[in-house]
C-alpha positions in Angstrom: 7.4 -17.1 -16.9 7.8 -19.6 -14.1 11.4 -20.3 -14.9 12.1 -16.5 -15.0 10.8 -16.1 -11.4 12.5 -19.3 -10.4 15.9 -18.0 -11.7 15.4 -14.7 -9.8 14.4 -16.4 -6.6 17.4 -18.7 -6.9 19.7 -15.7 -7.3 18.3 -14.0 -4.2 18.4 -17.2 -2.2 22.0 -17.8 -3.2 22.9 -14.2 -2.4 21.2 -14.3 1.0 23.1 -17.5 1.9 26.3 -15.5 1.3 25.4 -12.9 3.9 28.9 -12.8 5.4 30.2 -11.6 2.0 27.9 -8.6 1.6 28.0 -7.7 5.3 31.8 -7.7 5.3 31.9 -5.7 2.0 29.4 -3.1 3.2 31.2 -2.6 6.5 34.5 -2.2 4.7 32.9 0.3 2.3 31.7 2.5 5.2 35.1 2.2 6.9 37.0 3.1 3.8 34.8 6.2 3.2 35.9 7.6 6.6 39.2 5.9 7.3 41.3 9.1 7.1 38.9 11.2 9.2 39.1 11.7 12.9 35.5 11.0 13.7 35.0 8.2 11.2 31.4 7.1 10.5 30.2 9.5 13.2 30.2 12.1 10.5 27.1 10.4 9.2 25.3 11.2 12.5 26.7 14.8 12.5 25.7 15.4 8.9 22.1 14.4 9.7 22.0 16.7 12.7 23.4 19.6 10.8 20.9 19.0 7.9 17.9 18.6 10.3 19.0 21.6 12.4 19.2 23.8 9.3 15.7 22.8 8.1 14.2 23.4 11.6 15.7 26.8 12.0 15.1 28.1 8.5 11.6 26.7 7.7 9.9 26.8 11.1 8.5 30.3 10.6 5.0 30.4 9.3 4.4 26.7 9.2 2.4 26.5 12.4 3.0 22.7 12.7 2.7 21.4 16.3 6.0 19.7 17.4 7.7 20.9 14.2 11.1 19.7 15.4 9.8 16.1 15.6 8.0 16.5 12.3 11.2 17.5 10.5 13.5 15.2 12.3 11.6 12.0 11.5 10.6 13.0 8.0 14.1 14.0 7.1 15.6 10.8 8.5 13.2 8.6 6.3 13.7 10.8 3.3 17.6 10.8 3.5 17.6 7.0 3.8 15.3 6.4 0.8 17.0 9.2 -1.3 20.5 7.9 -0.8 19.5 4.2 -1.4 17.8 5.1 -4.7 20.4 7.5 -5.9 23.2 5.1 -5.2 21.4 2.1 -6.7 21.2 3.5 -10.3 24.9 3.1 -10.8 25.3 0.0 -8.6 26.2 -2.5 -11.3 28.4 -0.1 -13.1 30.4 0.5 -9.9 30.6 -3.3 -9.4 31.7 -4.0 -13.0 35.0 -5.5 -12.0 33.5 -7.8 -9.4 30.7 -8.8 -11.8 33.1 -9.6 -14.6 35.7 -11.2 -12.5 33.6 -13.4 -10.1 30.7 -15.8 -10.2 28.8 -14.2 -7.3 25.0 -13.8 -7.8 23.9 -10.3 -8.6 21.8 -10.2 -5.5 25.1 -10.0 -3.4 25.7 -6.5 -4.8 22.1 -5.6 -4.2 22.4 -6.7 -0.6 25.8 -5.0 -0.3 24.2 -1.7 -1.0 21.2 -2.5 1.1 23.6 -3.2 4.0 25.4 0.1 3.4 22.1 1.9 3.5 21.2 0.2 6.7 24.5 1.2 8.4 24.2 4.8 7.3 20.6 4.7 8.3 21.6 3.4 11.7 23.8 6.4 12.4 21.1 8.8 11.1 18.6 7.1 13.3 20.8 7.6 16.4 20.9 11.3 15.5 17.2 11.4 15.0 16.5 9.8 18.4 18.9 12.2 20.0 17.2 15.1 18.5 13.8 13.8 19.6 15.1 13.5 23.1 16.4 17.0 23.1 13.1 18.5 21.9 11.2 16.4 24.5 9.2 14.1 22.2 7.2 11.7 24.3 7.8 8.0 23.9 4.5 6.1 23.4 3.2 2.7 22.4 2.5 4.2 19.0 6.2 4.1 18.3 5.9 0.4 17.8 4.0 1.2 14.6 6.9 3.5 13.5 9.2 0.5 14.0 6.9 -1.6 11.8 7.0 1.3 9.2 10.8 1.1 9.3 10.7 -2.6 8.7 8.4 -2.1 5.7 10.9 0.3 4.2 13.8 -2.0 5.0 12.2 -4.9 3.3 11.3 -2.8 0.2 14.9 -1.5 -0.1 16.4 -4.5 -1.9 13.6 -4.6 -4.5 13.9 -0.8 -5.2 17.7 -1.2 -5.5 17.3 -4.1 -8.0 14.9 -2.2 -10.2 16.9 1.0 -10.3 20.2 -0.9 -10.7 18.8 -2.8 -13.7 17.5 0.4 -15.2 20.8 2.2 -14.7 22.8 -0.6 -16.3 20.7 -0.6 -19.5 20.0 3.2 -19.6 23.0 5.1 -18.3 21.1 8.5 -18.5 18.8 7.2 -15.8 21.3 8.2 -13.1 20.9 11.9 -14.1 17.2 11.7 -14.2 17.0 10.1 -10.8 19.5 12.6 -9.3 17.3 15.5 -10.5 14.1 14.0 -9.4 15.4 13.3 -5.9 16.7 16.9 -5.7 13.3 18.2 -6.5 11.6 15.5 -4.4 13.3 17.0 -1.3 11.1 20.1 -1.7 8.0 18.4 -3.3 7.7 15.9 -0.5 6.1 17.0 2.9 9.3 16.8 4.9 9.3 20.4 6.3 5.9 21.5 5.1 2.4 20.1 5.7 -0.8 19.9 3.6 -2.9 21.5 6.2 -6.7 21.5 6.1 -7.0 22.9 2.6 -6.4 21.5 -0.9 -4.5 23.1 -3.7 -1.1 22.3 -4.9 0.2 20.9 -1.6 -2.6 18.4 -1.4 -1.9 17.2 -4.9 1.8 16.9 -4.2 1.2 15.0 -1.0 -1.5 12.6 -2.4 0.4 11.7 -5.6 3.9 11.5 -4.1 4.6 7.9 -3.0 7.3 9.1 -0.7 4.7 10.9 1.4 3.2 7.6 2.5 6.6 6.2 3.5 7.2 9.2 5.6 3.7 8.8 7.1 4.1 5.2 8.3 7.1 6.2 10.4 6.3 9.8 11.3 2.6 9.7 12.1 2.9 7.1 14.9 5.7 9.1 16.5 3.7 12.4 16.2 0.3 11.2 17.2 0.5 7.6 18.3 -2.1 6.8 15.6 -1.9 4.1 13.0 -1.8 5.4 9.4 -3.6 2.4 7.9 -4.1 3.9 4.4 -0.4 4.8 4.2 0.6 1.3 5.3 -1.7 -0.2 2.7 -0.2 2.0 -0.1 3.4 1.2 1.0 2.8 -2.5 1.1 1.2 -2.3 -2.4 4.2 -0.4 -3.8 6.5 -2.9 -2.1 4.7 -5.8 -3.7 4.9 -4.2 -7.2 8.6 -3.4 -6.7 9.4 -7.0 -5.7 7.5 -8.5 -8.6 9.3 -6.1 -10.9 12.6 -6.9 -9.3 12.1 -10.7 -9.7 11.0 -10.2 -13.3 14.0 -8.0 -14.2 16.4 -10.2 -12.4 15.1 -13.4 -14.1 15.1 -11.8 -17.5 18.4 -9.8 -17.5 20.8 -11.1 -14.8 22.8 -13.0 -17.4 22.9 -10.0 -19.8 24.2 -7.5 -17.3 27.9 -8.5 -17.8 27.6 -7.7 -21.5 26.2 -4.2 -21.1 28.7 -2.9 -18.6 
């Protein structure tokens, strides 16, 4: 077991040392996706604003949530970042088949490439989110520092989640369709534009047993109230620890077999 984790740690260490490779590849990917457009990557910001604006206008009626615009803007930003990273990760190794078979780069380079892509996209969405918060008059407070910490927790968990889903997608191709459908449903089953309120019922169950709810909370609650969601932070850190242990285990066990299943 020790050698398994040692192999995985070695792969990630080697991959991190080649940061120029995955930073360059990720930047090139973002540029290539928008190279024939007039606005380029600014479309990432505009797409977020259009999505957030639609949710705010359509779902505001009847919710009765104070500072609803802020509630949706922050929640949707966190959700879109996580949803895109997870959905893209399932087919990661399949997309990188030619690189994996034709080079000796560690697998973690491809994990970090997608992580960097997600970070770049997230940066544009964050700019849109901050602009929207400024427009609706959200007050800046010291509590926002806890939101920054929440974003850091999510960012540090991202490579682990990508590794787990990428490994699963390589060995079980049907997983990509399962994940796509789950994430589509998750958009409505996660408290992004609705709230639990003071009662129980189905909404309480969905919020309490949906891990995404806690990731939204560690960023959104400090912005909304300035408070520190300690329970949510604890749950997110626990999930992150489990994901990293699973990622190291899968990487150590199967990284040499990936090339044979693609």
